[in-house]
C-alpha positions in Angstrom: 0.0 0.0 0.0 2.8 2.4 0.9 4.5 1.6 -2.5 1.2 2.5 -4.3 0.9 5.8 -2.5 4.6 6.6 -3.1 4.3 5.6 -6.8 1.1 7.6 -7.3 2.5 10.7 -5.5 5.7 10.5 -7.6 3.7 10.2 -10.8 1.5 13.2 -10.0 4.6 15.2 -9.0 6.2 14.4 -12.4 3.0 15.3 -14.2 2.9 18.6 -12.3 6.6 19.4 -13.1 6.2 18.5 -16.7 3.1 20.6 -17.0 4.8 23.6 -15.3 7.7 23.2 -17.8 5.4 23.2 -20.7 3.5 26.3 -19.5 6.7 28.2 -18.8 8.5 27.3 -22.0 5.5 27.7 -24.3 4.5 30.9 -22.5 8.0 32.3 -22.8 8.1 31.4 -26.6 4.8 33.1 -27.2 5.7 36.2 -25.3 9.1 36.5 -27.0 7.8 36.1 -30.6 4.5 37.8 -30.2 5.2 40.6 -27.7 9.0 40.9 -27.7 9.1 40.2 -24.0 9.4 37.1 -21.8 9.3 35.5 -18.4 12.7 36.2 -16.8 12.8 33.1 -14.7 11.3 30.7 -17.2 14.5 29.1 -18.5 16.0 28.7 -15.1 13.0 27.1 -13.5 12.4 24.9 -16.5 16.0 23.7 -16.3 15.7 22.9 -12.6 12.3 21.1 -13.1 13.9 19.1 -15.9 16.7 17.9 -13.6 14.2 16.9 -10.9 11.9 15.3 -13.5 14.7 13.3 -15.0 16.1 11.9 -11.8 12.7 11.1 -10.2 11.7 9.4 -13.4 14.9 7.4 -13.5 14.2 6.3 -9.9 10.7 5.2 -10.8 11.7 3.4 -14.0 14.5 1.7 -12.0 12.1 0.5 -9.4 10.0 -1.1 -12.1 13.1 -2.7 -13.7 12.2 -0.9 -17.0 15.6 0.6 -17.9 17.0 -0.6 -21.2 19.5 -3.4 -20.9 21.2 -6.0 -23.0 20.5 -9.4 -21.5 21.4 -11.6 -24.5 24.4 -13.2 -22.8 22.9 -13.4 -19.3 19.8 -15.1 -20.6 22.0 -18.0 -22.0 23.6 -18.7 -18.7 22.2 -21.3 -16.3 20.4 -20.2 -13.1 23.6 -20.1 -11.0 25.4 -17.9 -13.6 22.4 -15.6 -13.7 22.3 -15.3 -9.9 26.0 -14.5 -9.9 25.6 -11.9 -12.6 22.6 -10.3 -11.0 24.2 -10.2 -7.5 27.4 -8.7 -9.0 25.5 -6.1 -11.0 23.4 -5.1 -7.9 26.5 -4.9 -5.7 28.3 -2.7 -8.2 25.3 -0.5 -8.8 24.8 -0.2 -5.0 28.4 0.9 -4.7 27.9 3.6 -7.4 24.7 4.7 -5.6 26.6 5.0 -2.3 29.2 7.2 -4.1 26.4 9.3 -5.5 24.9 9.7 -2.1 28.2 10.8 -0.6 29.0 13.2 -3.5 25.4 14.4 -3.6 25.4 15.2 0.1 28.7 17.1 -0.2 27.4 19.0 -3.2 24.1 19.9 -1.4 26.0 21.2 1.7 28.5 23.1 -0.4 26.0 24.8 -2.7 23.2 25.5 -0.2 24.5 29.1 0.2 24.8 29.6 -3.6 21.7 31.0 -5.2 20.5 30.8 -8.8 21.1 34.0 -10.7 17.5 34.9 -11.6 15.2 33.1 -9.1 17.5 33.1 -6.1 16.7 29.4 -5.4 19.4 27.8 -3.3 21.4 25.5 -5.7 21.6 23.0 -2.9 17.9 22.4 -3.5 18.5 21.7 -7.1 21.4 19.3 -6.4 19.3 17.5 -3.7 17.6 15.8 -6.6 20.8 13.7 -7.1 20.8 12.9 -3.4 17.2 11.8 -3.3 17.2 9.7 -6.4 20.5 8.0 -5.4 19.2 7.2 -1.9 16.0 5.8 -3.5 18.0 3.7 -6.0 20.3 2.4 -3.2 17.2 1.3 -1.3 15.9 -0.6 -4.4 19.3 -2.3 -4.9 19.6 -3.2 -1.2 16.1 -4.7 -1.3 17.1 -6.7 -4.4 20.2 -7.9 -2.7 18.3 -8.9 0.4 15.8 -10.9 -1.7 18.7 -12.6 -3.5 20.6 -13.5 -0.3 17.5 -14.7 1.5 16.5 -16.9 -1.5 13.3 -14.9 -2.2 14.1 -13.9 -5.7 12.7 -16.4 -8.2 14.5 -17.4 -11.4 12.2 -15.4 -13.6 13.3 -12.1 -11.9 17.1 -12.7 -12.3 17.2 -11.2 -15.8 15.0 -8.0 -15.8 13.1 -7.6 -19.1 12.2 -4.1 -20.0 9.7 -4.8 -22.7 9.9 -6.3 -26.2 13.0 -8.3 -26.9 12.4 -8.6 -30.6 9.7 -11.2 -30.4 
């Protein structure tokens, strides 16, 4: 139930951010070409929203195992080989996420006193998108590793399939 609430909230947040981006960019284009004016903060806010939208979207897609991947070789391995590959990939990905969490936290702390040129938004808030998405991804990888170690991951989940594989 908590997952459904989190997923629904994230989806609505992404819809709201995308809608705001569309309104700001389209409004700015119309104002520039029709009235030779514009919205001063439009480009900056749109860029920040795009960063947040991309990273939250990446987290949601990763949670659903829907990222693109090439699994041709892994599919041909026996179950033991697939388990070893999946475990190795999850450990390496978790290590990368931990580095991103560490670097993201340092970046947020360093840039919290820096403000965007037009809007005055603290840049630490913009960079916190990296921190939030990498923490979320680390949680997903940790859960996957726990399921593998505890024997709760069935064989059909060892090789994530993100859609059509040319069938």
